[in-house]
C-alpha positions as a LaTeX table, in Angstrom:
\begin{tabular}{lrrr}
\hline
Residue & $x$ (\AA) & $y$ (\AA) & $z$ (\AA) \\
\hline
Met1 & 0.00 & 0.00 & 0.00 \\
Asp2 & 1.56 & 3.32 & $-0.99$ \\
Gly3 & $-0.98$ & 6.08 & $-0.60$ \\
Asn4 & $-1.44$ & 8.38 & 2.36 \\
Asp5 & $-3.04$ & 7.12 & 5.55 \\
Ala6 & $-4.36$ & 8.92 & 8.59 \\
Thr7 & $-1.00$ & 9.30 & 10.29 \\
Gly8 & 1.68 & 9.43 & 7.63 \\
Asn9 & 2.61 & 8.70 & 4.04 \\
Gly10 & 3.78 & 5.48 & 2.45 \\
Thr11 & 7.44 & 6.46 & 2.51 \\
Glu12 & 7.39 & 6.86 & 6.28 \\
Arg13 & 5.80 & 3.44 & 6.73 \\
Arg14 & 8.30 & 1.81 & 4.38 \\
Asp15 & 11.21 & 3.39 & 6.29 \\
Arg16 & 9.78 & 2.16 & 9.60 \\
Trp17 & 9.11 & $-1.29$ & 8.10 \\
Trp18 & 12.69 & $-1.51$ & 6.86 \\
Ala19 & 14.01 & $-0.45$ & 10.28 \\
Ile20 & 11.86 & $-3.03$ & 12.07 \\
Gly21 & 13.13 & $-5.73$ & 9.71 \\
Arg22 & 16.76 & $-4.80$ & 10.44 \\
Val23 & 16.18 & $-4.88$ & 14.19 \\
Leu24 & 14.43 & $-8.26$ & 14.14 \\
Thr25 & 17.13 & $-9.72$ & 11.88 \\
Ala26 & 19.85 & $-8.59$ & 14.28 \\
His27 & 17.88 & $-10.07$ & 17.19 \\
Val28 & 17.61 & $-13.49$ & 15.53 \\
Val29 & 21.34 & $-13.48$ & 14.69 \\
Gly30 & 22.00 & $-12.60$ & 18.33 \\
Leu31 & 19.82 & $-15.49$ & 19.52 \\
Arg32 & 21.69 & $-17.89$ & 17.29 \\
Asp33 & 25.11 & $-16.52$ & 18.37 \\
Ala34 & 24.09 & $-17.06$ & 22.00 \\
Glu35 & 23.02 & $-20.63$ & 21.11 \\
Ile36 & 19.45 & $-19.90$ & 22.20 \\
Leu37 & 18.26 & $-20.89$ & 18.72 \\
Asp38 & 19.91 & $-23.61$ & 16.67 \\
Asp39 & 20.92 & $-23.01$ & 13.06 \\
Pro40 & 17.88 & $-24.64$ & 11.38 \\
Val41 & 15.40 & $-22.59$ & 13.45 \\
Ala42 & 17.37 & $-19.37$ & 12.99 \\
Ala43 & 17.67 & $-20.03$ & 9.26 \\
Ala44 & 13.93 & $-20.66$ & 8.94 \\
Leu45 & 13.20 & $-17.41$ & 10.81 \\
Leu46 & 15.61 & $-15.38$ & 8.71 \\
Thr47 & 14.15 & $-16.77$ & 5.48 \\
Ala48 & 10.61 & $-15.98$ & 6.65 \\
Met49 & 11.75 & $-12.56$ & 7.84 \\
Asp50 & 13.14 & $-11.70$ & 4.43 \\
Gly51 & 9.80 & $-12.60$ & 2.87 \\
Ala52 & 7.89 & $-10.59$ & 5.48 \\
Glu53 & 10.01 & $-7.50$ & 4.88 \\
Arg54 & 9.80 & $-7.75$ & 1.09 \\
Gly55 & 6.02 & $-7.86$ & 1.32 \\
Gly56 & 5.96 & $-4.18$ & 2.30 \\
Pro57 & 4.17 & $-2.52$ & 5.21 \\
Pro58 & 0.45 & $-2.58$ & 5.90 \\
Ala59 & $-1.46$ & 0.62 & 6.61 \\
Ala60 & $-0.73$ & 0.39 & 10.33 \\
Ala61 & $-1.02$ & 3.54 & 12.41 \\
Ser62 & 1.85 & 3.14 & 14.87 \\
Ser63 & 5.21 & 1.48 & 15.42 \\
Ala64 & 3.63 & $-1.02$ & 17.80 \\
Ala65 & 1.02 & $-1.94$ & 15.19 \\
Leu66 & 3.69 & $-2.33$ & 12.50 \\
Ile67 & 5.76 & $-4.58$ & 14.77 \\
Ala68 & 2.68 & $-6.69$ & 15.52 \\
Ala69 & 1.93 & $-6.93$ & 11.79 \\
Phe70 & 5.53 & $-7.96$ & 11.09 \\
Asp71 & 5.31 & $-10.68$ & 13.75 \\
Glu72 & 2.02 & $-11.95$ & 12.31 \\
Arg73 & 3.48 & $-12.08$ & 8.82 \\
Leu74 & 6.61 & $-13.76$ & 10.18 \\
Asp75 & 4.53 & $-16.46$ & 11.85 \\
Ala76 & 2.50 & $-16.97$ & 8.68 \\
Leu77 & 5.68 & $-17.56$ & 6.67 \\
Ser78 & 7.45 & $-19.74$ & 9.27 \\
Pro79 & 7.33 & $-23.55$ & 9.41 \\
Pro80 & 4.98 & $-24.93$ & 12.11 \\
Gly81 & 7.76 & $-25.81$ & 14.55 \\
Val82 & 9.29 & $-22.33$ & 14.29 \\
Val83 & 6.21 & $-20.16$ & 14.79 \\
Gly84 & 6.73 & $-17.74$ & 17.69 \\
Ala85 & 10.47 & $-18.38$ & 17.99 \\
Gly86 & 11.31 & $-14.91$ & 16.65 \\
Thr87 & 9.74 & $-13.23$ & 19.66 \\
Val88 & 11.90 & $-15.10$ & 22.17 \\
Gly89 & 13.83 & $-12.73$ & 24.40 \\
Arg90 & 12.44 & $-9.49$ & 23.01 \\
Ala91 & 9.61 & $-7.02$ & 23.53 \\
Arg92 & 7.93 & $-4.56$ & 21.20 \\
Ala93 & 9.12 & $-1.58$ & 23.26 \\
Glu94 & 12.79 & $-2.29$ & 22.56 \\
Val95 & 12.13 & $-2.99$ & 18.87 \\
Ala96 & 10.25 & 0.30 & 18.48 \\
Ala97 & 12.93 & 2.25 & 20.33 \\
Thr98 & 15.72 & 0.70 & 18.26 \\
Ala99 & 13.95 & 1.12 & 14.92 \\
Ala100 & 13.30 & 4.77 & 15.77 \\
Arg101 & 17.02 & 5.35 & 16.26 \\
Leu102 & 17.81 & 3.72 & 12.91 \\
Glu103 & 15.49 & 6.20 & 11.19 \\
Leu104 & 16.74 & 9.11 & 13.26 \\
Arg105 & 20.37 & 8.42 & 12.31 \\
Arg106 & 19.50 & 8.50 & 8.61 \\
Gly107 & 17.66 & 11.80 & 9.00 \\
Leu108 & 20.52 & 13.36 & 10.93 \\
Leu109 & 23.11 & 12.33 & 8.36 \\
Ala110 & 20.97 & 13.63 & 5.49 \\
Leu111 & 20.62 & 16.99 & 7.24 \\
Ala112 & 24.34 & 17.08 & 8.07 \\
Glu113 & 25.13 & 16.59 & 4.38 \\
Ala114 & 22.80 & 19.43 & 3.39 \\
Val115 & 24.29 & 21.71 & 6.05 \\
Asp116 & 27.81 & 20.97 & 4.81 \\
Gly117 & 26.67 & 21.83 & 1.29 \\
Ala118 & 25.25 & 25.17 & 2.44 \\
Gly119 & 28.43 & 25.84 & 4.43 \\
Glu120 & 30.54 & 25.14 & 1.35 \\
Arg121 & 28.56 & 27.68 & $-0.69$ \\
Leu122 & 28.85 & 30.27 & 2.09 \\
Leu123 & 32.62 & 29.90 & 2.26 \\
Glu124 & 32.91 & 30.17 & $-1.52$ \\
Leu125 & 30.80 & 33.34 & $-1.50$ \\
Ala126 & 32.79 & 34.86 & 1.37 \\
Gly127 & 36.03 & 34.11 & $-0.47$ \\
Glu128 & 34.76 & 36.15 & $-3.42$ \\
His129 & 33.90 & 39.17 & $-1.24$ \\
Val130 & 36.86 & 39.63 & 1.10 \\
Phe131 & 37.27 & 43.19 & $-0.26$ \\
Thr132 & 33.61 & 44.05 & $-0.88$ \\
Leu133 & 32.81 & 47.06 & 1.33 \\
Met134 & 29.37 & 47.46 & 2.91 \\
Pro135 & 27.74 & 49.16 & 5.89 \\
Ala136 & 26.91 & 47.01 & 8.91 \\
His137 & 23.76 & 47.96 & 10.79 \\
Ala138 & 23.00 & 48.05 & 14.49 \\
Gly139 & 19.68 & 49.20 & 15.87 \\
Trp140 & 18.26 & 49.65 & 12.35 \\
Arg141 & 20.87 & 52.20 & 11.29 \\
Pro142 & 24.34 & 52.04 & 9.69 \\
Ala143 & 26.92 & 51.58 & 12.42 \\
Gln144 & 30.33 & 50.78 & 10.92 \\
Pro145 & 31.79 & 49.72 & 7.60 \\
Thr146 & 32.67 & 46.10 & 7.11 \\
Thr147 & 33.04 & 43.67 & 4.21 \\
Phe148 & 30.47 & 41.29 & 2.82 \\
Ala149 & 32.77 & 38.40 & 3.73 \\
His150 & 32.92 & 39.58 & 7.35 \\
Phe151 & 29.15 & 40.06 & 7.32 \\
Leu152 & 28.74 & 36.44 & 6.20 \\
Gly153 & 30.54 & 35.36 & 9.37 \\
Gly154 & 27.23 & 35.99 & 11.14 \\
Val155 & 25.74 & 32.97 & 9.37 \\
Ile156 & 28.86 & 30.87 & 8.72 \\
Ala157 & 29.65 & 30.52 & 12.43 \\
Pro158 & 26.11 & 29.67 & 13.68 \\
Leu159 & 25.63 & 27.21 & 10.84 \\
Gly160 & 28.94 & 25.58 & 11.75 \\
Arg161 & 27.84 & 25.28 & 15.38 \\
Ala162 & 24.52 & 23.83 & 14.22 \\
Gly163 & 26.52 & 21.23 & 12.29 \\
Gly164 & 28.37 & 20.42 & 15.51 \\
Ala165 & 25.02 & 20.06 & 17.29 \\
Leu166 & 23.90 & 17.60 & 14.61 \\
Arg167 & 27.02 & 15.55 & 15.22 \\
Ser168 & 26.35 & 15.53 & 18.97 \\
Ala169 & 22.73 & 14.55 & 18.35 \\
Tyr170 & 23.91 & 11.69 & 16.15 \\
Asp171 & 26.23 & 10.48 & 18.89 \\
Glu172 & 23.29 & 10.48 & 21.32 \\
Ala173 & 21.08 & 8.57 & 18.89 \\
Asn174 & 23.83 & 6.09 & 17.99 \\
Arg175 & 23.20 & 3.82 & 20.99 \\
Ser176 & 21.20 & 0.60 & 20.78 \\
Pro177 & 18.16 & $-0.14$ & 22.98 \\
Leu178 & 17.99 & $-3.73$ & 21.67 \\
Gly179 & 18.13 & $-6.24$ & 24.50 \\
Ala180 & 16.29 & $-3.97$ & 26.93 \\
Gly181 & 13.13 & $-6.07$ & 26.75 \\
Ala182 & 9.98 & $-4.34$ & 27.98 \\
Leu183 & 12.21 & $-2.34$ & 30.37 \\
Ala184 & 14.05 & $-4.83$ & 32.63 \\
Ser185 & 16.16 & $-6.64$ & 30.03 \\
Thr186 & 15.90 & $-10.41$ & 29.49 \\
Gly187 & 17.01 & $-13.46$ & 31.39 \\
Leu188 & 18.58 & $-14.91$ & 28.24 \\
Pro189 & 22.33 & $-14.51$ & 27.64 \\
Ile190 & 22.01 & $-12.24$ & 24.59 \\
Asp191 & 25.14 & $-10.21$ & 23.79 \\
Arg192 & 23.80 & $-6.65$ & 23.52 \\
Ala193 & 27.11 & $-5.32$ & 22.22 \\
Arg194 & 26.98 & $-7.85$ & 19.37 \\
Thr195 & 23.46 & $-6.87$ & 18.27 \\
Ala196 & 24.36 & $-3.18$ & 18.63 \\
Gly197 & 27.32 & $-3.71$ & 16.30 \\
Leu198 & 25.18 & $-5.55$ & 13.76 \\
Leu199 & 22.99 & $-2.45$ & 13.53 \\
Gly200 & 25.92 & $-0.04$ & 13.31 \\
Phe201 & 25.49 & 1.43 & 16.80 \\
Ala202 & 28.54 & 2.59 & 18.71 \\
Ala203 & 27.35 & 0.74 & 21.83 \\
Pro204 & 24.16 & $-0.31$ & 23.66 \\
Val205 & 22.20 & 2.11 & 25.83 \\
Glu206 & 23.60 & 0.91 & 29.14 \\
Arg207 & 20.54 & 1.01 & 31.42 \\
Thr208 & 17.63 & $-0.93$ & 29.97 \\
Phe209 & 14.98 & 1.27 & 31.58 \\
Asp210 & 16.60 & 4.29 & 29.95 \\
Ala211 & 16.79 & 2.39 & 26.65 \\
Val212 & 13.01 & 2.20 & 26.25 \\
Ala213 & 12.11 & 5.41 & 28.12 \\
Ala214 & 14.60 & 7.88 & 26.62 \\
Leu215 & 13.32 & 10.65 & 24.37 \\
Asp216 & 16.06 & 13.23 & 24.86 \\
His217 & 17.87 & 12.03 & 21.72 \\
Leu218 & 14.78 & 13.09 & 19.76 \\
Ala219 & 14.79 & 16.46 & 21.49 \\
Ala220 & 18.48 & 16.91 & 20.68 \\
Ala221 & 17.86 & 16.12 & 17.00 \\
Ala222 & 14.92 & 18.52 & 16.76 \\
Ala223 & 16.89 & 21.24 & 18.55 \\
Ala224 & 19.83 & 20.83 & 16.16 \\
Ala225 & 17.50 & 21.08 & 13.16 \\
Ala226 & 15.95 & 24.20 & 14.67 \\
Arg227 & 19.43 & 25.74 & 14.97 \\
Val228 & 20.02 & 25.11 & 11.27 \\
Ala229 & 16.69 & 26.72 & 10.37 \\
Ala230 & 17.35 & 29.69 & 12.65 \\
Ala231 & 20.79 & 30.39 & 11.22 \\
Leu232 & 19.59 & 30.25 & 7.63 \\
Gly233 & 16.29 & 31.99 & 8.32 \\
Arg234 & 17.87 & 34.97 & 10.07 \\
Phe235 & 20.28 & 35.56 & 7.21 \\
Ala236 & 17.60 & 35.11 & 4.55 \\
Gly237 & 15.43 & 37.55 & 6.48 \\
Glu238 & 18.25 & 40.10 & 6.39 \\
Leu239 & 18.54 & 39.70 & 2.62 \\
Leu240 & 14.79 & 40.23 & 2.36 \\
Leu241 & 15.16 & 43.44 & 4.39 \\
Trp242 & 17.89 & 44.61 & 2.00 \\
Leu243 & 15.55 & 44.14 & $-0.94$ \\
Arg244 & 12.86 & 46.21 & 0.75 \\
Thr245 & 15.02 & 49.06 & 2.06 \\
Glu246 & 18.03 & 49.03 & $-0.29$ \\
Pro247 & 16.79 & 47.33 & $-3.47$ \\
Gly248 & 19.93 & 48.35 & $-5.36$ \\
Ser249 & 22.16 & 46.24 & $-3.10$ \\
Leu250 & 21.05 & 42.83 & $-4.31$ \\
Arg251 & 19.53 & 41.15 & $-7.34$ \\
Leu252 & 17.74 & 37.80 & $-7.25$ \\
Gly253 & 17.58 & 35.36 & $-10.14$ \\
Asp254 & 14.28 & 34.68 & $-11.86$ \\
Ala255 & 13.87 & 31.36 & $-10.04$ \\
Trp256 & 13.60 & 33.28 & $-6.76$ \\
Thr257 & 11.09 & 35.87 & $-7.92$ \\
Ala258 & 7.56 & 35.91 & $-9.28$ \\
Glu259 & 6.10 & 37.79 & $-12.21$ \\
Ala260 & 5.26 & 41.39 & $-11.40$ \\
Asp261 & 1.63 & 42.22 & $-10.71$ \\
Pro262 & 0.40 & 44.54 & $-13.52$ \\
Ala263 & $-1.57$ & 46.52 & $-10.94$ \\
Leu264 & 1.57 & 47.26 & $-8.90$ \\
Ala265 & 5.02 & 48.68 & $-9.51$ \\
Pro266 & 6.99 & 46.71 & $-12.15$ \\
Val267 & 9.08 & 44.85 & $-9.58$ \\
Arg268 & 9.32 & 41.07 & $-9.36$ \\
Pro269 & 8.47 & 40.12 & $-5.76$ \\
Pro270 & 11.06 & 37.86 & $-4.05$ \\
Leu271 & 8.62 & 35.03 & $-3.35$ \\
Gly272 & 11.30 & 32.33 & $-3.27$ \\
Leu273 & 13.24 & 34.16 & $-0.58$ \\
Glu274 & 10.06 & 34.90 & 1.36 \\
Arg275 & 9.16 & 31.20 & 1.32 \\
Leu276 & 12.60 & 30.33 & 2.61 \\
Val277 & 12.19 & 32.73 & 5.54 \\
Leu278 & 8.67 & 31.50 & 6.31 \\
Asp279 & 9.72 & 27.85 & 6.12 \\
Ala280 & 12.58 & 28.53 & 8.53 \\
Arg281 & 10.15 & 30.05 & 11.03 \\
Arg282 & 7.69 & 27.20 & 10.56 \\
Leu283 & 10.40 & 24.62 & 11.20 \\
Asp284 & 11.40 & 26.39 & 14.37 \\
Gly285 & 7.83 & 26.10 & 15.65 \\
Glu286 & 7.52 & 22.46 & 14.63 \\
Ala287 & 10.79 & 21.62 & 16.34 \\
Ala288 & 9.62 & 23.33 & 19.51 \\
Ala289 & 6.39 & 21.30 & 19.42 \\
Ala290 & 8.32 & 18.04 & 19.00 \\
Ile291 & 10.61 & 18.93 & 21.90 \\
Ala292 & 7.61 & 19.83 & 24.06 \\
Leu293 & 6.20 & 16.34 & 23.49 \\
Thr294 & 9.39 & 14.75 & 24.80 \\
His295 & 9.35 & 17.02 & 27.85 \\
Ala296 & 5.72 & 16.20 & 28.66 \\
Ala297 & 6.10 & 12.43 & 28.35 \\
Gln298 & 5.38 & 10.29 & 31.37 \\
Tyr299 & 8.30 & 8.68 & 33.16 \\
Gly300 & 8.57 & 5.17 & 31.81 \\
Pro301 & 8.60 & 3.29 & 28.48 \\
Ala302 & 7.80 & 5.81 & 25.78 \\
Gly303 & 5.04 & 3.86 & 24.03 \\
Ala304 & 2.78 & 6.07 & 21.92 \\
Thr305 & 4.81 & 9.15 & 22.85 \\
Leu306 & 7.74 & 7.74 & 20.89 \\
Asp307 & 5.76 & 7.88 & 17.64 \\
Ala308 & 4.21 & 11.22 & 18.57 \\
Ala309 & 7.66 & 12.78 & 18.96 \\
Leu310 & 9.52 & 10.77 & 16.30 \\
Glu311 & 7.33 & 11.64 & 13.34 \\
Pro312 & 7.53 & 15.45 & 13.72 \\
Thr313 & 11.24 & 15.20 & 14.52 \\
Leu314 & 11.91 & 13.29 & 11.31 \\
Ala315 & 9.76 & 15.82 & 9.43 \\
Val316 & 11.76 & 18.71 & 10.90 \\
Leu317 & 15.04 & 17.04 & 9.93 \\
Ala318 & 13.81 & 16.54 & 6.37 \\
Gly319 & 12.43 & 20.07 & 6.21 \\
Ala320 & 15.69 & 21.57 & 7.46 \\
Ala321 & 17.65 & 19.53 & 4.89 \\
Asp322 & 15.39 & 20.87 & 2.14 \\
Leu323 & 15.83 & 24.41 & 3.51 \\
Ala324 & 19.63 & 24.06 & 3.52 \\
Gly325 & 19.54 & 22.73 & $-0.04$ \\
Arg326 & 17.49 & 25.68 & $-1.28$ \\
Phe327 & 19.76 & 28.07 & 0.61 \\
Ala328 & 22.83 & 26.58 & $-1.08$ \\
Ser329 & 21.08 & 26.98 & $-4.45$ \\
Leu330 & 20.41 & 30.64 & $-3.66$ \\
Leu331 & 24.07 & 31.28 & $-2.90$ \\
Ala332 & 25.34 & 29.24 & $-5.84$ \\
Gly333 & 23.69 & 31.41 & $-8.47$ \\
Gly334 & 20.37 & 32.70 & $-7.25$ \\
Met335 & 21.59 & 36.13 & $-6.18$ \\
Glu336 & 24.09 & 38.79 & $-7.19$ \\
Val337 & 25.60 & 41.33 & $-4.78$ \\
Asn338 & 26.00 & 44.89 & $-6.11$ \\
Arg339 & 29.55 & 45.64 & $-4.97$ \\
Ala340 & 29.60 & 49.24 & $-6.16$ \\
Tyr341 & 26.32 & 50.10 & $-4.46$ \\
Leu342 & 27.40 & 48.59 & $-1.15$ \\
Ala343 & 30.81 & 50.28 & $-1.29$ \\
Asn344 & 29.14 & 53.63 & $-1.85$ \\
Arg345 & 26.94 & 53.06 & 1.19 \\
Ala346 & 29.83 & 51.91 & 3.37 \\
Gly347 & 31.20 & 55.41 & 4.06 \\
Arg348 & 27.90 & 57.22 & 4.52 \\
Asp349 & 25.90 & 58.04 & 7.66 \\
His350 & 29.10 & 58.58 & 9.68 \\
Thr351 & 29.95 & 54.88 & 9.80 \\
Thr352 & 33.66 & 55.71 & 10.27 \\
Ser353 & 33.29 & 58.70 & 12.62 \\
Gly354 & 34.03 & 56.50 & 15.62 \\
Glu355 & 37.61 & 56.34 & 14.34 \\
Leu356 & 38.13 & 60.06 & 15.05 \\
Ala357 & 38.68 & 59.60 & 18.78 \\
Asp358 & 41.24 & 56.86 & 18.12 \\
Leu359 & 43.02 & 59.16 & 15.66 \\
Leu360 & 43.30 & 61.94 & 18.25 \\
Val361 & 44.75 & 59.52 & 20.81 \\
Arg362 & 47.09 & 57.87 & 18.33 \\
Glu363 & 48.29 & 60.90 & 16.38 \\
Glu364 & 47.85 & 63.83 & 18.78 \\
Gly365 & 48.65 & 62.11 & 22.08 \\
Leu366 & 45.43 & 63.17 & 23.79 \\
Asp367 & 44.04 & 61.28 & 26.76 \\
Pro368 & 41.03 & 59.09 & 25.87 \\
Gly369 & 38.51 & 61.26 & 27.72 \\
Ser370 & 39.50 & 64.45 & 25.93 \\
Ala371 & 39.69 & 62.65 & 22.59 \\
Arg372 & 36.17 & 61.24 & 22.99 \\
Gly373 & 34.81 & 64.66 & 23.99 \\
Ile374 & 36.35 & 66.42 & 20.97 \\
Ala375 & 35.25 & 63.66 & 18.60 \\
Ala376 & 31.67 & 63.63 & 19.89 \\
Met377 & 31.33 & 67.41 & 19.55 \\
Thr378 & 32.90 & 67.40 & 16.09 \\
Ile379 & 30.60 & 64.64 & 14.82 \\
Arg380 & 27.53 & 66.37 & 16.25 \\
Arg381 & 28.44 & 69.62 & 14.49 \\
Ala382 & 29.15 & 67.81 & 11.23 \\
Ile383 & 25.71 & 66.16 & 11.33 \\
Glu384 & 24.10 & 69.52 & 12.07 \\
Gln385 & 25.84 & 70.96 & 9.02 \\
Gly386 & 24.81 & 68.03 & 6.82 \\
Leu387 & 28.36 & 66.75 & 6.44 \\
Glu388 & 29.45 & 63.13 & 6.14 \\
Ala389 & 32.55 & 61.79 & 7.89 \\
Ser390 & 34.54 & 62.54 & 4.73 \\
Gly391 & 33.54 & 66.21 & 5.09 \\
Ile392 & 35.06 & 66.68 & 8.57 \\
Thr393 & 37.85 & 69.27 & 8.37 \\
Pro394 & 40.76 & 70.21 & 10.66 \\
Glu395 & 38.98 & 73.50 & 11.32 \\
Leu396 & 35.88 & 71.71 & 12.58 \\
Ile397 & 38.04 & 69.64 & 14.93 \\
Asp398 & 39.91 & 72.72 & 16.15 \\
Gly399 & 36.64 & 74.47 & 17.01 \\
Ser400 & 35.64 & 71.54 & 19.22 \\
Ala401 & 39.14 & 71.25 & 20.72 \\
Leu402 & 39.10 & 74.88 & 21.83 \\
Leu403 & 35.94 & 74.21 & 23.84 \\
Val404 & 37.11 & 70.89 & 25.31 \\
Ile405 & 40.85 & 71.40 & 26.03 \\
Gly406 & 41.30 & 75.11 & 25.35 \\
Arg407 & 43.61 & 74.84 & 22.34 \\
Glu408 & 43.64 & 73.93 & 18.68 \\
Leu409 & 45.18 & 70.70 & 17.46 \\
Gly410 & 46.07 & 71.43 & 13.87 \\
Val411 & 45.36 & 67.95 & 12.58 \\
Glu412 & 46.79 & 67.56 & 9.10 \\
Ile413 & 44.24 & 66.98 & 6.38 \\
Glu414 & 46.52 & 64.36 & 4.83 \\
Arg415 & 46.14 & 62.20 & 7.93 \\
Leu416 & 42.48 & 62.98 & 8.58 \\
Gly417 & 41.03 & 61.86 & 5.24 \\
Pro418 & 42.64 & 58.41 & 5.06 \\
Ser419 & 41.85 & 57.75 & 8.72 \\
Leu420 & 38.13 & 58.17 & 8.09 \\
Ala421 & 38.07 & 56.30 & 4.77 \\
Pro422 & 36.15 & 52.99 & 5.01 \\
Arg423 & 38.88 & 50.85 & 3.46 \\
Arg424 & 41.59 & 52.20 & 5.76 \\
Phe425 & 39.14 & 51.80 & 8.65 \\
Leu426 & 38.95 & 48.08 & 7.86 \\
Glu427 & 42.66 & 47.60 & 7.20 \\
Arg428 & 43.44 & 48.68 & 10.76 \\
Arg429 & 41.12 & 45.99 & 12.14 \\
Gly430 & 43.26 & 42.95 & 11.59 \\
Ala431 & 42.95 & 41.43 & 15.06 \\
Leu432 & 41.38 & 38.00 & 15.54 \\
Gly433 & 37.91 & 38.01 & 13.99 \\
Gly434 & 38.24 & 41.49 & 12.49 \\
Pro435 & 37.12 & 42.48 & 8.97 \\
Ala436 & 40.60 & 43.20 & 7.58 \\
Pro437 & 41.33 & 40.98 & 4.57 \\
Thr438 & 44.17 & 39.18 & 6.37 \\
Ala439 & 41.99 & 38.38 & 9.40 \\
Thr440 & 39.06 & 37.37 & 7.19 \\
Arg441 & 41.16 & 34.99 & 5.12 \\
Ala442 & 42.54 & 33.39 & 8.28 \\
Tyr443 & 39.00 & 32.92 & 9.61 \\
Leu444 & 37.76 & 31.40 & 6.36 \\
Ala445 & 40.71 & 29.01 & 6.30 \\
Gly446 & 39.81 & 27.83 & 9.79 \\
Glu447 & 36.17 & 27.39 & 8.80 \\
Arg448 & 37.19 & 25.34 & 5.78 \\
Asp449 & 39.20 & 23.07 & 8.05 \\
Arg450 & 36.17 & 22.71 & 10.32 \\
Leu451 & 33.97 & 21.90 & 7.34 \\
Arg452 & 36.42 & 19.26 & 6.09 \\
Ser453 & 36.38 & 17.72 & 9.58 \\
His454 & 32.58 & 17.54 & 9.51 \\
Glu455 & 32.65 & 15.98 & 6.07 \\
Arg456 & 35.17 & 13.35 & 7.16 \\
Trp457 & 33.01 & 12.49 & 10.16 \\
Arg458 & 29.91 & 12.20 & 8.00 \\
Val459 & 31.65 & 9.96 & 5.45 \\
Ala460 & 33.00 & 7.78 & 8.26 \\
Ala461 & 29.55 & 7.53 & 9.87 \\
Arg462 & 27.94 & 6.44 & 6.59 \\
Ala463 & 30.75 & 3.95 & 5.99 \\
Ala464 & 30.23 & 2.48 & 9.47 \\
Leu465 & 26.50 & 2.02 & 8.81 \\
Ala466 & 27.19 & 0.42 & 5.43 \\
Ala467 & 29.76 & $-1.91$ & 6.97 \\
Ala468 & 27.31 & $-2.93$ & 9.71 \\
Glu469 & 24.58 & $-3.55$ & 7.14 \\
Gly470 & 26.99 & $-5.73$ & 5.20 \\
Glu471 & 27.96 & $-7.66$ & 8.34 \\
Leu472 & 24.30 & $-8.23$ & 9.25 \\
Glu473 & 23.53 & $-9.50$ & 5.74 \\
Arg474 & 26.64 & $-11.70$ & 5.81 \\
Ala475 & 25.79 & $-13.19$ & 9.22 \\
Ala476 & 22.18 & $-13.88$ & 8.18 \\
Ala477 & 23.25 & $-15.42$ & 4.87 \\
Glu478 & 25.83 & $-17.59$ & 6.61 \\
Ile479 & 23.19 & $-18.98$ & 8.99 \\
Val480 & 20.78 & $-19.74$ & 6.14 \\
Ala481 & 23.51 & $-21.31$ & 4.00 \\
Gly482 & 24.83 & $-23.36$ & 6.91 \\
Ala483 & 21.39 & $-24.80$ & 7.66 \\
Ala484 & 20.85 & $-25.67$ & 4.01 \\
\hline
\end{tabular}
């Protein structure tokens, strides 16, 4: 059955069905390894299990119902003397908890890949704009000049930390509940580490009560996805603000805009960017709802709460991966930054006037208090006269100096102009994290190293899962072949 049902679509059921089949296969191999089942019985179960899994999932409404349906199908395909043997030493609670973690791992790795892709595009874009001047805003007004590459650090860094949160969430999810039974384990000598390894888990969840009751790994995954959405959504929202207040600063490609309304101004509305912002906000709310479910769960085996929290968490992970993919597409060719326009705006609205006090301390030897007083008075008078920072003259400074320290300073115009120029303003800010090209390049190099580290981890994690899947298939095939 592959249409929609009341609780989810066919893809979700097939993913859950696959996960349940993997868990039950690992359990049977574990029973045989512990000599609880002999080879002929284990082989018969594994053969029937393969048939049950290939049959596809029924339209069941919950993990528990799917597990029950799998067991019924398994019994129907098993020889008479083997019926029921597959349920020895296990409970539905542990199967559901383990299958949920299998699905969660896949969702986390898919999102991590999308985040790395978006991070790669951000670093490429920043590398192209190390020298692109622009005004940075604070409190809805231009505050200081910076570069577009430095500005991008406001999304590169949070997205990188969100990637780290995804890795931590994966580590939390990568523990096996199998062997926990209903909550108090089993009296049979099943090797939990062995079954954990067959499913690619780093280790079992140590306490069996925790194994079937835990939901914090779902909360961690949803929170990490929310961090991805927040980082991308905030930046996309800023770009949307640019288009509304400074439309000359940015141009979007046709794929990100809609046809202009003939009844309005001939401007193509940025519907693609608006959808990205709205989707980011929606995902944040959906993640919060999923987390709230885990917080409100009763103390004990998760039961229905597991499904209630798992399904929205998986949806948030998939939604965030789609968001990151669209964001990467936007950066890769969906927008064009107007360098000349931004550079022109970088030196306006007194964005460099704060440098005047530093100049008076550095060049004239004034104490900081006097320098700040002269600078503040000079800037106020310049604004009153309608002058930009580039229009401040030595005479204007001397007039303020007479009132503050009782003497003129005679600042040379040759030193004043370059000191208040946006590019020279940035060149002097080469300390760690500053916008100077040297500092920016060093930062981007470090971020590229971090991104490569994330990519290596992700590749290793996928390889570990593939190796475990291969080992599980090999062990099952060996049992079946040996019995034959």
